[in-house]
C-alpha positions as CSV (number, residue, x, y, z in Angstrom):
1,M,139.2,90.3,116.5
2,R,136.9,88.6,119.2
3,I,138.2,85.3,120.0
4,I,137.0,82.6,122.0
5,F,140.3,80.6,123.5
6,M,140.4,77.1,124.4
7,G,143.3,75.6,126.0
8,T,144.4,73.9,129.2
9,P,147.8,72.9,130.4
10,D,150.9,75.3,131.1
11,F,151.8,74.9,127.2
12,S,148.6,77.1,126.5
13,V,149.2,80.0,128.8
14,P,151.7,82.0,126.7
15,V,149.5,81.6,123.7
16,L,146.6,83.4,125.6
17,D,149.2,86.1,126.9
18,A,150.3,87.0,123.7
19,L,146.5,87.2,122.3
20,V,145.8,89.8,125.0
21,E,148.9,91.7,124.6
22,A,148.3,91.9,120.9
23,G,144.9,93.9,121.7
24,H,142.4,91.0,120.8
25,E,139.4,90.6,122.7
26,I,138.8,87.6,124.6
27,A,135.0,86.9,124.3
28,A,135.7,83.7,126.8
29,V,138.3,81.1,127.8
30,Y,137.4,77.6,127.6
31,C,139.4,75.0,129.7
32,Q,139.2,71.7,131.4
33,P,137.5,71.4,134.7
34,P,139.2,71.4,138.0
35,R,140.5,67.9,139.0
36,P,141.6,66.5,142.4
37,A,145.4,67.1,142.6
38,G,148.1,67.1,145.7
39,R,147.8,65.2,148.7
40,G,144.5,66.5,149.9
41,K,142.9,65.8,146.7
42,K,141.1,68.9,146.4
43,D,140.2,70.2,143.3
44,R,142.8,72.4,141.2
45,P,142.1,74.6,138.3
46,T,143.8,74.0,135.4
47,P,147.1,76.8,134.2
48,V,144.9,78.2,131.6
49,H,142.0,78.9,134.2
50,D,144.2,80.4,136.7
51,R,145.8,82.7,134.1
52,A,142.5,83.6,132.8
53,E,140.8,84.7,136.1
54,A,144.3,86.7,136.8
55,L,143.5,88.5,133.5
56,G,140.0,89.2,134.6
57,L,138.7,87.1,131.7
58,D,135.3,84.7,131.7
59,V,135.9,81.0,132.0
60,H,133.9,78.2,131.0
61,H,135.0,74.6,131.9
62,P,132.2,72.1,130.4
63,T,133.2,68.3,130.7
64,S,131.5,67.9,127.2
65,L,130.5,70.2,124.3
66,K,128.1,67.8,122.8
67,S,124.8,69.2,124.3
68,Q,122.8,71.7,122.3
69,E,123.0,73.8,125.6
70,E,126.7,74.0,125.7
71,Q,126.6,74.6,121.7
72,A,124.1,77.4,122.0
73,R,126.3,79.0,124.9
74,F,129.4,78.9,122.7
75,T,127.5,80.4,119.5
76,A,126.0,83.1,121.7
77,L,129.4,84.3,122.4
78,N,129.6,85.4,118.5
79,A,132.9,85.4,118.2
80,D,135.1,85.9,114.8
81,I,137.5,83.0,115.5
82,A,138.4,80.4,118.1
83,V,142.1,79.6,119.1
84,V,142.6,76.1,120.1
85,V,145.8,75.1,121.9
86,A,146.0,71.7,123.8
87,Y,142.6,72.2,124.7
88,G,142.0,68.2,125.5
89,L,138.2,67.9,124.3
90,I,136.9,67.1,120.8
91,L,135.6,69.9,119.3
92,P,131.9,68.8,117.4
93,Q,131.1,70.2,113.9
94,P,128.6,73.1,115.5
95,I,131.2,74.2,117.6
96,L,133.7,74.0,114.8
97,D,131.1,76.1,112.6
98,A,130.0,78.6,115.5
99,P,132.8,81.6,114.8
100,T,132.7,83.4,111.7
101,L,136.3,82.5,110.8
102,G,136.0,79.0,112.4
103,C,138.5,77.6,114.7
104,L,142.4,77.6,114.4
105,N,144.6,75.0,116.1
106,I,148.3,75.4,117.2
107,H,149.8,72.1,116.7
108,A,153.4,71.1,118.1
109,S,154.6,69.2,115.3
110,L,155.4,69.7,111.4
111,L,152.2,68.0,110.2
112,P,151.2,65.8,108.7
113,R,154.2,64.0,111.0
114,W,152.9,63.6,114.8
115,R,149.0,64.1,114.7
116,G,147.7,63.5,118.0
117,A,148.3,63.8,121.9
118,A,151.9,63.8,122.4
119,P,153.9,65.2,119.3
120,I,156.5,66.8,121.3
121,H,157.5,63.5,123.3
122,R,157.0,61.4,120.2
123,A,159.7,63.8,118.2
124,I,162.3,63.2,120.8
125,M,161.7,59.9,121.2
126,A,161.8,58.8,117.6
127,G,165.4,60.6,117.1
128,D,163.5,63.4,114.6
129,V,166.2,66.5,114.2
130,Q,163.4,68.8,113.6
131,T,160.0,69.7,114.8
132,G,158.0,73.0,114.6
133,I,154.6,74.9,114.9
134,C,151.5,74.6,112.6
135,I,148.7,76.9,112.7
136,M,145.8,74.7,111.2
137,Q,142.4,75.2,110.2
138,M,140.4,72.8,112.2
139,E,138.1,70.2,110.8
140,A,136.4,66.9,112.3
141,G,139.2,64.7,111.7
142,L,142.3,64.4,114.4
143,D,144.6,67.3,113.2
144,T,143.8,66.6,109.5
145,G,143.1,70.3,108.8
146,P,145.1,72.5,106.2
147,V,147.7,74.3,107.5
148,L,147.9,78.1,107.4
149,L,151.4,78.9,108.8
150,R,154.5,76.7,109.9
151,E,157.7,77.1,111.3
152,A,160.3,74.6,112.0
153,T,162.8,74.4,114.6
154,D,165.9,71.8,115.3
155,I,165.7,69.7,118.3
156,G,169.0,69.8,120.2
157,I,170.8,66.6,120.7
158,E,170.2,67.1,124.6
159,E,167.0,68.6,124.5
160,T,164.4,67.1,126.7
161,T,160.7,67.3,126.1
162,A,160.5,69.4,129.2
163,H,162.8,72.2,127.2
164,L,161.4,71.8,124.0
165,H,158.0,72.0,125.3
166,D,158.4,75.5,126.6
167,R,160.6,76.6,123.0
168,L,157.6,75.3,120.9
169,S,155.0,77.2,123.3
170,D,156.4,80.6,122.8
171,M,156.8,79.7,119.0
172,G,153.2,79.0,118.9
173,A,152.2,82.2,120.7
174,A,154.2,84.4,118.2
175,L,152.8,82.4,115.3
176,I,149.3,82.6,115.9
177,V,149.4,86.5,116.7
178,D,151.3,86.6,113.2
179,A,148.6,84.4,111.6
180,L,145.7,86.3,113.0
181,A,147.3,89.8,111.5
182,K,147.9,88.2,107.9
183,L,144.6,86.1,108.2
184,P,143.0,87.5,105.1
185,S,146.0,87.0,102.7
186,L,146.7,83.4,104.1
187,T,146.3,80.2,101.7
188,P,145.3,76.9,103.5
189,D,147.8,74.3,102.6
190,P,146.1,71.0,102.6
191,Q,148.3,68.1,104.4
192,P,149.5,65.4,101.8
193,E,148.7,62.1,102.7
194,D,152.2,60.8,102.6
195,G,154.2,61.2,105.6
196,V,151.3,60.6,108.2
197,T,152.2,59.6,111.9
198,Y,150.0,59.6,114.9
199,A,151.5,60.6,118.3
200,A,149.7,58.5,120.6
201,K,149.6,59.5,124.1
202,I,152.4,58.4,126.6
203,D,151.7,55.4,128.7
204,K,153.6,55.0,132.0
205,S,154.4,51.5,130.5
206,E,157.0,52.9,128.1
207,A,158.9,54.5,131.1
208,R,161.0,51.8,132.3
209,I,164.4,51.6,130.8
210,D,165.9,48.5,129.0
211,W,169.6,48.9,129.0
212,S,169.9,46.1,126.5
213,A,168.4,48.4,123.9
214,P,171.3,50.8,121.9
215,A,172.4,53.6,123.5
216,T,170.8,56.2,121.2
217,E,167.1,54.8,122.0
218,V,167.8,54.7,125.8
219,D,169.1,58.2,125.6
220,R,166.1,59.5,123.4
221,Q,163.7,57.7,125.8
222,I,165.2,59.4,128.9
223,R,165.2,62.9,127.0
224,G,161.6,62.3,125.6
225,L,160.0,61.2,128.9
226,S,161.3,64.2,130.9
227,P,160.1,65.3,132.9
228,F,156.8,63.3,132.6
229,P,156.2,60.5,133.4
230,G,160.0,60.3,133.7
231,A,162.1,57.3,132.3
232,W,163.1,54.9,135.1
233,S,165.6,52.2,136.4
234,E,166.0,50.6,139.6
235,I,169.4,51.2,141.3
236,E,170.0,48.6,144.2
237,G,166.1,48.3,144.8
238,D,165.3,51.9,144.7
239,R,163.2,53.4,141.7
240,I,165.2,56.6,140.2
241,K,163.7,58.6,137.4
242,L,166.6,59.4,134.7
243,L,165.4,62.8,133.7
244,A,168.6,64.1,131.3
245,S,171.3,62.2,129.3
246,R,173.7,62.4,126.8
247,L,175.8,59.6,124.4
248,A,178.8,58.9,125.9
249,E,181.8,56.4,125.1
250,G,181.9,53.0,126.9
251,Q,181.2,49.6,126.6
252,G,180.2,47.0,129.4
253,I,177.4,44.8,130.5
254,P,174.0,46.2,129.8
255,G,173.1,48.6,132.8
256,E,176.7,48.7,134.1
257,V,178.1,51.7,135.6
258,L,181.3,52.2,134.0
259,D,182.7,55.4,135.9
260,D,182.2,57.9,138.3
261,D,180.3,60.3,136.0
262,L,177.5,57.8,135.8
263,T,178.1,56.8,132.2
264,V,175.8,53.2,132.2
265,A,176.4,50.6,129.4
266,C,173.8,49.9,126.8
267,G,173.3,47.1,124.5
268,E,175.5,49.1,122.3
269,G,177.3,52.0,123.6
270,A,176.8,54.1,126.7
271,V,174.9,57.1,127.8
272,E,176.0,59.6,130.8
273,L,173.2,60.5,133.5
274,M,173.0,64.1,134.1
275,R,169.8,64.8,136.3
276,L,168.2,62.1,138.4
277,Q,165.2,62.0,141.1
278,R,164.8,59.6,143.6
279,A,161.2,58.7,145.0
280,G,159.8,61.3,147.0
281,K,162.7,63.8,146.3
282,G,162.9,66.7,144.0
283,A,165.3,66.3,140.8
284,Q,169.1,66.9,141.5
285,D,172.0,67.2,138.9
286,R,174.4,63.9,138.9
287,E,177.0,65.5,141.2
288,T,174.4,66.6,143.9
289,F,172.5,63.1,143.5
290,L,175.5,61.4,144.0
291,R,176.5,62.9,147.2
292,G,173.2,61.9,148.4
293,L,173.5,58.2,147.1
294,P,177.0,57.1,146.0
295,I,176.8,54.7,142.9
296,P,180.0,52.6,143.0
297,V,181.4,51.8,139.6
298,G,180.4,48.2,138.6
299,T,176.9,48.7,139.9
300,R,174.2,47.1,137.9
301,L,171.0,48.9,137.0
302,S,168.1,46.8,136.7
303,T,167.2,45.6,133.3
304,E,164.0,43.7,134.3
């Protein structure tokens, strides 16, 4: 098929690769524009931009698709279908209508649960035991279109957003190739009105740990916000990102370090910290971290 691919971050790259490997013709790749990044604040192309250029594909990165000029440019590509995954712009109706077979979205949740921007983070933070991938026909509403294919997967009890992100990206890549191969025989399944939830964009204000919360909530917060923005706490005045954890036995004053394995008391129960990161340094496993910054038993992690 002749496809317009629309995606921006790392999550989208395996999907682009899978479409190319499956033999589809990529008429053009749309992604977000390069933006300032790094210490020099030089414009940096997005992961999809980089990968598309490496594949020799035509790349477009408009700041908006609302103008008649951009819409005419899109229509002139004469695509059979558009595949959209974490693109980052709302598609106006003329864009949705331009490809002969419309636009398909790869969404990282089991719709209608977790429509919106941050479905992977929210699933872990809410304590969901399952999530998955949906291939959805796009319409004007936010992730409201009928679902063509879905595949579920269990969320591991110690799984972080980073790990689940990579698994779901690979699942989405395989499922969209399958969907395109079966497209004429697939029946769109309208989403039910019951069970709708919205995955609001993650705000950095959500990242500070409140150790007076139950251990289950603290553990979900740590895993759900790893690696970005990274849940954090202060340890003797230093802000430390907490990037991996698991539930542990123990009771104490909230924020108190209970043993040499960095088990920390919560309002109910405790969590064991597995991976940490000091400001200006790389992430480290617990043993390496403690060699550089010993934390004695009885230390209190800040709760304010």
